[in-house]
N, C-alpha and C positions, 0 to 999 in steps of 0.2 A: 568708763561710766557704767555702773551696775545697778541692779535693783534687787530687792529681796527675793530669794528663790521661794517657790511654793513649797509647802510642807511635803514631806515624803509621802508617796502614795496618791498625791493629787493627780487626777487624769490629765494627760497632756495632749491627747489626740485633738488636733485642731485643723478644721477646714481653713484653708487660706488660699491666696491666689497662687497661680503658677508663678514661677520666678519672674521678677520684674523685667520688663522688656529691655533689651540691649539699647544703650544710648544711640539715638539717631543723630545724623548730621544736623546741627542747629541751623545751618545756613540753607539747608534744603527746603524748598517750599512744601508746605503741608497741603495735602489734598483734603480740603474741607468737605468735599462731596462724600468722601469715605467717612469722615467724622459724623456728618449729618445722618447718613444712612445707618451708621452704627447706633447713634443715639435714637433715631426713629424706631429701631428695633424690628420686631417680627412683622409689623404691619406698616413698614416703610412705604410700600407701594400705595396703600390707601392714603397715607398722609401726603405723599408726593402728588397723587392725583388731585387731592383736595386743593393743594397749593396752586395747581395749574388751572383748575376749573372753577373755583369759588368766585362768584361775582364780587367786584370791589365794594359794592354797596352794603354787603354783609358786615363790613368793617368800618363803616363811617361812624364818626363820634356820636354819642347819645347823651353826653353830660348836660346839655342845655335843653333837654326836652321836658315837657310837663309829663305827669304820670299818664294822662290820656294819650298824649302823642307817642310816648315811649311804648305803650301797649300796642298802639296801632302799628308802629314801625316793627315791633317784634312779631306781630301776626303776619305782616307782609313778608318779613324775612323767613318765617317758618314755612310759608307757602313756597318761597323760592327754594328753600332747602328740600322740601318734599319733591319738587320738580328736579332738583339737582341729583338726588339719590344719595345712597350711602347709609341712610338711617335704617333701611330695610335689611341691611346685611346680617343683623343678629337674629333674624326670624327664619322660620322654616321655608325652604324653597317651595313647599307644597302650597304656600299661601302668598307667594310673591317675594319671599325673602332670599337671603344669600347664604344661609347656613354658616355664617362667620360672625359669631358674637364678638370676637376680638376686633374685627374690622369695624363693627358698629361703634365700639367704645373708642377706637382710634379716631374715627371722625368726630365723635363728641369731644375728644381731647383737642382736636384742631380748632373746634369752635371756641375753645378757651382763649385763643389768641385775639378773638374779636369781642363783641359785646356779650358779657356773661349772661344777660337776660335771654338771648337767643339760645345759648347753650343750655340753660336750665329749662327753658320752655320746651325745647326739643326733648330734653331728658324726661320731663313730666309726660309728654305725649307718647314717646316711643320707648322710653326706658322704664318708667314706673307704671303707667297705665298699660301700655302695650306689653311690657315685660311681665306684668302680673297676669294678664290674660293668657299669655303663652305659657308661663311657668306653672301657674296654678289651675288653669283651665284644661279642658279636654277637647276632643275633636269637634264637638258641637259649638263650643265657644270659638275655637280657632276658625272654623269655616264661616261663622256668622260675622265675627268681629275683626279679625286680623287684616283682611283686605281693606275694608273701609278705614280703619284707623291708620294704616300705612299711607293711604292716599289722602288723609286729612278730611275724608268725608264724614268721619266720626271723631269728634274731639272729646277727649276724656281727661279725668283727673284721678288722683290716688288718695283715697280718704282713709288714712290710718291715724295720724296724730290727733289727739284730743286735748282740749284746753287744760283739763285737770289731771292728765295722766302722763304726758310727756314721753320719756323713754320707757316707761313701764307699759309696754304694749299688751302684755298678757292681762292687764287689769282694766282695759278700756271698757266703757260702760254702754256703748251703743249695743242694742240687742237686735237679733233676727230670730223671731219666734215662728216656728213652722205651724201652719194651720192645715191639718190633713183634710178638713172639709172642703177647702177651696184649692188645695195643693199649692199654697203660696207661703212665702216668708213675709212676716210683718216686721219691717225695719223701723226702729224707734229710738229716739234720743230721750232717755228718761229724765235728764236734768242738764243744766247749763254746762256743768263740768265735763259732760260727755259730748259736747259739741265738737265736731271736726274743725280744726283750725290750721291756719298757715298753708292751706291746700292750694298748690299752684293750679291755676285754671278755674278754680271754683267760683271766683268772683264774677266772671263774665263769660268765658269761652266754652266751658265744658258742657257737653250735652249728656254725659253719662259719667258715673264714678264707679271705681272699684272701691267698695266700702268694707272695711274690716269691722266685724261685730261679733258679739258673743252669740253663738248658735244655741238656741233652746228648742228641744223637741221632746215630746212625751214628758214634759215637766222636768227634764234634766238638762243641765248645762253641759255643752260639749267643747267649750273653749272658743278661741278666736278663729274665725273663718272669713273668707273673702266672698263678696257678692257683687254682681254687676247691677247697679241701681240707676235707672234713667233719671235724669234731673229735669229735663225740659223737652218739649215737643213744639215744633214750629215757632221757636223763639220764646215760648212761654214756660215758666216753671210749672212742673206737674203738681197736682194737689198733694199737700203734705210735705213738700220739699221747701225748706227755707235756706236761703243763701245770703251771706253778708260779704262785705269787702273789707279786707285788712287795711286798705288805704296805703298812704305813702309810707315807704320803709326806708331803712338806712341805705339800702342798695337794691339792685335787681328790680327796679321799678317798671321794667318792661314785662314782668310776670304778674299776672292778675291773681295774687294770693287772696284766698277768701275763706269763709266759714260755711259749714254745712250742718244742718240739723234736719231730723226726720220725725214727722208726726204720724206714726202708724202707716207708713208707706208700704204698699203691697207689691211684691215682685214674684214672678213665677218660681216654682221649685227649681227650674233649670238655671236660675240666676246664680245659684251657688257654684263657685269655681271648684270643681269636684275632683281634682286630680288626686288629692290625698284623703278625701272623705266625701261621703254622699248621704243623702236622705231619700229613702224610698217614698213612694206615694202615700203609704200609710204612716209615715213618720219614723220608720225604723232607721236608725243611724248605723253606718258602717264605715270602716276605714282599714286600709292595709297596714296601718301603723297602730299597734295596740296601745302604746303609751301616749296619753294626752300631751305630756310634756315634750316627748320626742316628735309628735306630730306638729306641735306648735313651732318648734325650732326648725323642723324640716321645711315648713311653709316659709318661714322667714329666710332660711338659707337659700331657698330658690330665688330670692330677690336680691342676692348679694351683689349682683352686677352694678347696682346703683353706687355702692361704696367704691368699687373699682373706678367707675366713671368720675365720681367727685374727686378722687385722688388725682387722676390724670388731668382733669380740668383745672384743679388748683395749681398743678405744676405749670400748666400753660400760662396762666395768669401771672405766676411768679416769674417765668421767663421773660414775659413782656416787661414787667417792672424792672428786672435786672438789666435788660438791654437798654431801656430808657435811661436808667441811672448811670450805667457804665459808659454809654456813649456821651452822655452829658458830662460826666466826670472827666472823660478823655479830652474834652474840648474846653471846659471851664478852667480859667486860671485865677489864682489868688495868692497874694503875698510874694514878695521878692526874697531871694536868698541874700544874706549879708554881702554887700558889695556887688550884687548882681544887678543887671538892668532889666532882666525879663522876669515876669511873674511865673510861678511854678504851676504846672498843670495839676489840678486837684487830685487826679488819679495817681499821680506820682508820689503823693504822701502815703506813708506806710499806714497811718490810721485809716485813710480812705480805702486803701487796698484791703485791709482787714475787714472793714465793714461790708465790702461788696464781693471780694474775690472768695472769701470763705463761704458765704451763701451760694455763690456761683458753683463752687466745687460740690456743695451739698445738693444743689439742684441737679447736677450731673449724676450724682450718686442715686438720688431718688428716681431719676428718669430710668436708669438701668434697672433699679428694683421694680419700678412700675412695669417694665417690659417683662420681667420674670412673672409678675403677678398676672399680667394679661395672657401670657402663654398658658399658664395653669388654668385660668378662667376659660379660655377658649376651648381647651381640651374637655373640661368638665361640662360646659354648656352644650358642646356638640353632642355629647352623650344624651343630654336631655332632649335636644332637638330630634334625636333619633328615636325618642319615645322610651328610652331606657333610664334606669336610675344609676347615678354615680355611686362609686364606693363610698360608704358613709364615713369611714375614717378619713379618707382623702378629702371629702367634702368639708368635714369639720376643720381640718388643717387649713384648707383654703379660706374658709370663712374667717379664721383667726388671722391669717396672712392679710386678707383684704382689710380687716379692721385695723390692723397695725399700720398698714400703708396709708389708709385714709387719715388716721391720726397724724402720722409723720408728715404727710404732704400738706395737709391743711394748716397745721400749726406752723410749719415752715413757711407757708405762703403768708400767713398773718404777720409773722415776725419780719420776714424779708421785705414785704411790700412796705411796711412801716419804715424799715431801715432805708429803703430806696427813696421814700418820700423825704426823709430827713437829709439824706445825702445830696438831694437836689435843692436844699435850702428853701427859700421862699418861692422859687420857681416850681418846686415840687408840690406846693400848696395850691397852686393855680389849677383850676378845673381842666384847662386845655393842655396840661401836662399829661393827663390821663391817670396819674398816680392816685388822686383822691377817689376816682371812680373804681380803680382796681381795688383799693383798700376797702371801699364801701361794699362792693359786690362780693368780695371773697370772705368778709368777716363771718358771715353766717355759715360758711362751709364747715367751721369747727363744731357746729351744733346740729346741722341737718344730716340726714342719713346716719344718725347716731351721734349723741354727744361724745366728744372726744374723751373726756374723763371717764365716762361710763365704758366706752369701747376699750380703753386701755386696761381697765380693770378686767374686762371680759377676756382680753388677750391673756392676761396673767392667770386668770382662773382656768382658762383653757389649757394652759401648760400643766397646771396641777391636775386637772381632770384627765388629761392624756396620760400622765404618770399613773394615776389610779387605775385607769382602764388597762394599761399595758402590763402593770406590775401589781395586780390585785392581791397576789399572795404575799406581798411584803408589807410591813407597816409603812406609814407615810414617810418617815425619815429614811428608813432603809431603802424604800422604793426610789426616793429622790436620789440618793447616793448612787444606787445602781443605774438609774436612768441617765444620770448626767454623764456616765462613762460613754454613753452612746447618744449624747444629747442631740447632735446635729442630724444624725441619720434618722432619729425619731421624728424630728419636727420639720426637716427640710423636705421630706417626702421624695418626690421625683424631680425636685428643682434642678434645672440645668446648672445653676450656680453651684449647688452643693457637689454635683458630680465633677465639675471642673476643678474644684479646689480641694476635694477631699483627700488627695494623696500627699498634700504638703503637711508635714508634722514638725512642730517646734518643740524642742526638748525641755522647755521650761526656763531656759537661760535667756536673759535679756541681751540681745545683740548690741554691739556698739553702734550699728547702723539703724537709726530710727526709721529708715525707709524700707526696712526688711518687712515685706508684706506678711510673712508668716507670723512674725512677732506682733504686728499690728492687729491681725485678726485674732490671735491668741489672747491679746489683752481684752478685746471685746467679748470673746467667748468665755474667758475665765470670769469676767464680771457677771455675765448672764448666769453662768453656772452657779456661782456663789450666791447670788441674790435669790435664785429660784430654790436652791437647797435650803437656805436659811428661812425662806418664806414657808416652805413645806414643814419645817420644824415648828415654826410659830403657829401655823395653821393647825397642826396636830394638837398643840396645847390648847388653842382656842376652842376647838371642837370637843375637847374633853371636859370643858367647863360644864357646870350645871346648866340646865336649859335656860333659866332665868338670866344667866350671866353671859350666855354664848353670843348673843347678838352684839353686845358691847365689845366683847373680846375680839370678834371678827372685824367689827368696825374699826378697831384700833390698828388693823393691818392694812388699811386702805393706802397709806403712803407707800407701804412695802409692795403692794400689788402694782401701783403705778410705776414704781422703780423697776419692777420685774418686766412690765410691759415695755418700758422704754429700753431697757437693756437688751431685750429680745429683738426689738425693732432695729436698734443700732447695729446689731450683729448681722441681721439678714440683709440690711441695706449695704453694708460694707462688703459682704460676700458677693452680692450681685455686681457691684462695681469691679471687684477683683476678677470675677468671671468674664465680664465684658472685655477687660484688658486681655485676658488669656485667649479669647477667641478672635481678637483683632489681628488680622494678617498684615496690616500696614505698619512697619516698624516705627515710622515717624508719628503716626497717630497713637500707637500704643505707648510710645515714650511720653507724649504729651499727657495722655490720660493717666499714666502712672504718676506723674507729678500732681495732677488734679486729685487723684485718689489719695495720695499722701497728704495733701492739704486738708481734704475732708476728714480723714481719720485722725490725723494729728491734732487738728483743731477740736475734734470731738474729745479726744483724750485730754487735751488741755482744759476743756470746759468741765470735764468730769474728774479732774485731778484730785478734788477733795475726797471723792470715794476711794480712788487708788491710793492716796497717801494714808487715809484713815485705815485702810485694810492692808497696808504694807505691801501693795503690789507695785509701788513706785517710790523711788527716793526723791528727795527734794532736788538733788542735782539733775536727775532725769526730767523732772517736771520743768525745771528751768531750760533744759536742753530742748524740750518739746516746744516751748514758747519761741526759742531762737529759731528752731526749724520751721515753725509756722511763718515767722517773719521772713525767713529766707525764701520760702516757697512763694509767698506773696510777691516778693521782689522778682523772682524768677518768672512767674506767670504774668506779671503786669504787661510785658511786651506781646504776650500771646492772647490778650483779651479779644482782639478782633477775630482771631481764628476760633476761639471758644464760642463767641456769639454767633459766628457763621454756622456752628454746629447746631444751633437751634433751628436754622432754616426759616427764619421769620421774614417774609417779604417786608420791606421797609414801611410801605404804606399801611400795613396791618398794625403798626405800633400806635398810630393815631395820636401822636404827641408832638406838640410844637417844639419840644426840647431837642428833638433829633431830626427835624426837617421833614 
């Protein structure tokens, strides 16, 4: 069985997994503790401690609560979480933190196994509000605010999104005008479209907000900056502060999302979070970053931990849904075989296996990719905690990585939870199955912390921008062709996954064995390479158009941008899985994970076979063989379902579903 070879001169350097683990004795018991710790990743100790210490009431069902009751429960649970600890890990030890940003996100991820409202409520307080104070503020803000907000003595919110501007943060309309006579900023909402909206905590709980506004001083606009704006004192809203309640939502009703507007609210000059820019008493503006555009993206980049958190939280909710559906499917029986007396277990049907085992394999893949992302994030943010600035190129690569993973994890959650609901039939539609709540709570994950479609285009644009910066002496097409020869080393940075797989080279020949890891990764790499190169060519043509035609020409490339972002994400996720297998020292666990990785990658190639056939990277015979291989892997992994679920490490009572007892 063969495929069309690549044209002569096509680069063939391919990061891939180390050789597939040697087959283990299938009768030997698998050490699921090893599997769990490998899947838990770099911060396994934090996750294990949370499993051991988290009170049971954090995981009790909330589907039958009114909005008011759910908000009360979430507040009480947040106080319990503050007493339990772990939320402080991501902050500087100088102010009561633990100097471990990755540890903080790991705990956030564990909260995803319970009520998502608590997860998001904690994320608003200690991730968005606290994270903005730490990342964008300086010593005066840290000393005054970090201790109280960590202890929940000061409850805050994060006022960025506006009703009329959505993802276009640079165009928000709220203003902060400096008045040198009083040494104050005047924060103002000029019209209804500039109202802050969907702000977690704004409706009821927040005493203070980090407000993003256009800074005006000396009659000149300086772009978007962040300000600490008090909202109320002694339970009463301060003069000029207006707040509203977003009311009942599709999900996450334990979070008091609300609206904020300001009528010439005055705050002191020191309210400006001034890590990247400052205003002197006389109104003189200064910044260590000369470019306004660079300054804006540097400030936003300092807050990227939120996207990493959402990615991990979405994965946790997905794991809960999969465990409910798989355990239900392993016990539910329906239809007898011809001449048989016993009904068939639903999970023994191939169609059911395909519905659930393929997303199970992808969830494993995304978990390993999330661990790579968290390792990179932890290194970069530790540099910030030390008061230093991270390498700008590495920071940009990380931001693109975080955006790609947020997109992949949240869209996977949306698709998979819906599939799990359907796989449980009418029982999955009942509230006490928990699946409707999982579906409702996670649906918004695809749009907050960045709309997925916008983020995916940004990932692709980042690839093109990186080309331009690294190979500025070449024209766009020549630059892309040159860059793709070293594509992985350019974009993987210091990724442990890349270093583990970089020595495996596939010569461009399609092997007979579809389980050949080098060939699998090469197929994903070649797709990414081709899509980005052709995008660079089309972008060059679009930018050469007359100015009046240029916008429409670039707009025509949006589908191509999205494809490039997806192709890039598919490759880095598969690489991370391959790297996890390579570093696994237990042969039995490595062998099982090798099968799971095969299922993930081959199912992906099957789903994308239209592209491969269209571009002559795959024959029809090979496409059919891939489908047969996916079927065979589903059959092979069906008896291993219990072990794979044990790898999630979810205490049974955390599932909160009557379908699994």
